[in-house]
C-alpha positions in Angstrom: -0.6 0.2 0.1 1.4 3.2 -1.0 1.5 6.2 1.2 -0.8 9.3 0.6 2.1 12.0 0.1 -0.4 14.9 -1.0 -1.9 14.4 3.0 0.2 15.4 6.1 -1.2 16.0 9.8 0.7 18.8 11.4 0.5 18.8 15.1 0.9 21.5 17.6 1.7 20.8 21.7 0.7 23.2 24.2 2.4 22.0 26.7 1.9 23.6 30.1 5.2 23.9 32.1 3.6 26.5 34.6 5.2 25.5 38.2 2.6 27.3 40.4 0.3 24.4 38.2 -0.7 22.2 41.7 0.3 18.6 40.6 3.0 19.5 39.9 3.8 21.5 43.2 2.8 18.1 45.1 4.6 16.1 43.4 7.5 17.3 41.3 8.4 14.2 39.3 5.0 14.6 38.0 6.8 16.5 35.3 9.8 14.3 34.3 6.7 11.6 33.5 4.9 15.0 31.3 7.7 15.8 29.8 8.3 12.0 28.5 5.4 11.4 27.5 4.1 14.2 25.4 8.1 13.2 23.3 7.2 9.7 23.1 3.5 10.9 21.9 4.7 13.4 19.4 7.6 10.9 17.7 4.8 8.5 17.7 3.2 11.2 15.5 5.9 11.4 13.3 6.9 8.0 12.8 2.8 7.7 11.6 4.5 9.4 8.2 7.5 10.5 6.7 5.8 14.3 6.2 4.1 14.8 9.4 5.0 17.7 10.9 4.9 18.4 14.9 5.4 21.8 16.7 6.0 21.7 20.0 5.3 25.0 22.5 6.0 25.5 25.7 3.4 27.6 27.8 4.7 28.9 31.2 4.1 31.9 33.6 5.4 34.8 32.1 5.6 33.5 28.5 5.6 30.8 25.5 8.3 29.6 24.0 9.3 27.3 20.7 10.3 24.1 22.5 10.3 22.3 18.8 11.5 22.7 16.1 13.9 26.1 16.8 15.4 28.3 14.4 19.1 27.5 15.2 19.3 23.4 14.5 21.1 22.2 17.5 23.8 18.9 17.0 23.8 16.3 19.1 25.9 12.6 19.0 23.2 10.1 17.6 21.8 7.5 20.7 22.9 3.8 19.0 19.4 2.3 18.1 17.3 5.5 17.9 16.3 7.0 14.8 17.9 10.2 14.2 15.2 12.1 13.9 13.7 11.0 17.4 16.9 11.8 19.2 16.8 15.3 17.2 12.9 16.3 19.3 14.0 14.3 22.6 17.1 16.0 22.9 15.8 19.5 21.7 12.9 20.0 24.0 14.8 18.9 27.3 17.6 21.6 26.5 15.0 24.3 25.5 12.4 23.5 28.3 15.8 23.2 30.9 17.0 27.0 29.6 13.7 28.7 30.1 13.0 26.9 33.3 16.9 28.3 34.1 16.1 31.7 32.8 12.6 33.0 33.8 12.2 34.9 37.0 11.8 33.0 40.2 8.0 33.4 41.1 6.8 34.0 45.7 3.5 34.2 44.4 1.1 31.6 42.3 0.8 32.8 39.4 -1.4 31.9 36.3 -0.1 30.4 32.7 -0.5 32.1 30.0 -2.0 29.8 27.9 -4.3 31.7 25.7 -1.7 33.1 24.3 0.3 30.2 23.6 -2.6 28.8 22.2 -2.4 32.0 19.7 1.3 31.1 19.2 0.0 28.0 18.6 -2.5 29.1 15.9 -0.2 31.3 14.4 2.5 28.9 13.8 0.2 26.4 11.7 -1.0 30.0 9.5 2.4 30.1 8.5 2.8 26.2 8.0 -0.1 26.8 5.2 1.0 30.0 3.4 4.1 28.4 2.6 2.6 24.7 1.6 2.3 23.6 -2.0 -0.7 23.8 -3.6 -1.2 20.1 -4.5 -0.4 19.0 -0.9 -3.2 19.1 1.6 -2.4 19.7 5.5 -4.8 18.8 7.9 -3.9 20.8 11.0 -4.6 20.2 15.0 -3.7 21.6 18.2 -3.0 19.5 21.7 -2.8 21.5 25.0 -2.3 19.0 28.2 -2.5 21.7 30.8 -3.2 21.5 34.8 -3.9 25.2 35.1 -7.5 26.6 36.2 -9.2 28.8 33.5 -8.5 31.9 33.6 -11.8 34.9 33.8 -8.8 37.4 32.6 -8.1 35.3 29.8 -11.6 34.1 28.5 -12.0 36.7 25.3 -8.9 35.8 23.9 -10.2 32.0 24.8 -13.1 32.3 22.7 -11.3 34.3 19.9 -8.7 31.1 19.7 -12.5 28.8 19.3 -14.0 30.2 16.8 -10.8 30.9 15.0 -9.8 27.2 15.0 -13.0 26.7 13.7 -12.9 29.2 10.4 -10.2 27.3 10.0 -11.1 24.0 9.9 -8.5 23.4 13.0 -9.3 21.0 15.7 -8.6 21.6 18.9 -8.1 18.7 21.2 -7.3 19.3 25.5 -6.2 16.5 28.1 -6.7 17.7 31.6 -4.1 16.8 34.1 -5.5 17.9 37.5 -9.2 19.8 37.0 -12.5 19.6 34.9 -12.0 22.5 32.5 -15.7 23.5 31.1 -14.4 26.4 29.0 -12.1 24.1 27.0 -14.9 21.4 27.1 -16.9 23.8 24.9 -14.0 25.1 22.9 -13.2 21.1 22.0 -16.8 21.1 20.9 -16.8 23.9 18.5 -13.9 23.1 16.8 -14.7 19.2 16.9 -11.8 18.0 19.1 -12.0 16.1 22.3 -11.8 16.7 25.1 -9.9 14.3 28.3 -10.0 15.0 32.1 -6.8 12.4 32.9 -7.9 9.5 35.4 -4.7 9.2 36.3 -1.3 10.8 35.0 0.7 7.7 36.0 -1.1 6.5 32.6 -0.4 9.6 30.2 0.9 8.0 27.2 -1.1 5.2 27.1 -3.9 7.5 27.2 -2.5 9.8 24.5 -1.6 7.1 21.9 -5.7 5.9 22.5 -7.6 8.4 22.3 -5.4 12.0 20.8 -3.1 10.3 17.9 -5.6 9.2 15.7 -7.1 12.6 13.8 -10.8 13.3 13.8 -12.3 11.9 10.6 -10.5 8.1 12.2 -12.0 9.2 15.7 -15.1 8.2 14.3 -14.4 4.3 13.9 -12.9 3.6 17.1 -13.9 3.3 20.9 -12.8 6.4 22.8 -14.0 7.5 26.2 -17.9 8.9 26.1 -17.9 12.6 26.6 -19.6 14.6 28.9 -22.4 16.2 28.1 -20.9 19.8 27.3 -22.5 23.2 29.8 -22.7 26.0 27.9 -23.7 28.3 30.6 -21.4 31.0 31.8 -19.5 31.4 34.7 -18.7 34.3 36.4 -15.8 36.0 36.6 -15.8 37.1 40.6 -16.9 33.9 42.1 -16.1 31.1 39.0 -19.7 30.3 39.7 -21.9 28.8 37.2 -25.1 31.0 36.0 -28.1 31.8 33.8 -29.0 35.0 34.6 -26.1 37.5 35.3 -24.9 41.1 34.4 -22.6 41.7 31.3 -20.1 44.3 30.6 -20.4 46.2 27.6 -16.9 46.9 26.7 -15.6 43.6 27.4 -17.9 41.2 27.8 -17.3 39.7 31.0 -20.2 38.5 32.9 -20.9 38.8 36.7 -23.7 37.4 39.1 -24.0 40.7 40.8 -23.8 44.4 39.5 -20.6 46.2 40.3 -20.7 50.4 39.2 -16.0 49.4 38.0 -16.2 46.3 35.4 -13.0 44.4 37.1 -11.7 42.9 33.9 -11.4 46.4 31.7 -11.9 48.4 34.5 -14.9 50.2 32.9 -17.0 52.9 35.2 -21.4 52.4 35.0 -23.7 54.3 36.1 -25.4 52.8 39.1 -28.7 51.5 37.3 -32.4 53.3 38.5 -35.7 52.7 39.1 -37.8 53.3 36.1 -39.7 56.1 36.5 -43.6 55.7 35.9 -45.6 57.9 34.1 -48.6 59.4 35.2 -51.4 59.3 33.1 -53.4 62.5 32.0 -57.3 62.6 33.3 -59.3 63.3 29.5 -61.1 66.5 29.5 -64.5 66.3 29.1 
């Protein structure tokens, strides 16, 4: 069976490496397992077809950086018995990640991950690849987000822009949550046609990645995957992160609050205090 060289799969992995993650603070040894599983998963994607492309981005508490590929190729000693392309991916990711962690400023308080910005960078990378491809080549692009961060209210608008931009470009967004259930990302996966999975246990991370996220969205229709929970499209307020049915929406940045506030805590827009409507007195008819 001949390999179809005109169809290429592009996978962009967004890896959340923020040291403030609750799971990594409680169990620092999970970081090594997280990185090794991601590298093995990326190499398996490249092994499926020689023309497949891979990009790995690191989402930190202060910036988003490329782990693979890099502008200046690094030279490594070949490991006996390992394909040199796999060695390049493994060594480049580990060396870049060590450099990022050593150069990042030390944090004294818990900081949120710049996850929305890193996902935007992933979209830019895919768009750049699509612009420079040949006309006779079809590229199926998708993004896999591996994170343990909480949903941040300040990045809500950027998240929604990423979701609908990915849907417009026909880019599937997959999310692998390693700690808590992320309802906003469930909505994003449903909008873009991707798959959302919350890991039952991080020890079996590689098995779940190969089972659920290695096949493309077309092939997943023929597989028996973990059942997807019903997506709740109700919004959560930005003040208490509680799901509400009726609330107040900022007309400037579309932030949602469960109670009225004269100043929007997201964009700091000042609003007038609502006043009760004055009742109009009916005029008596003159006879």
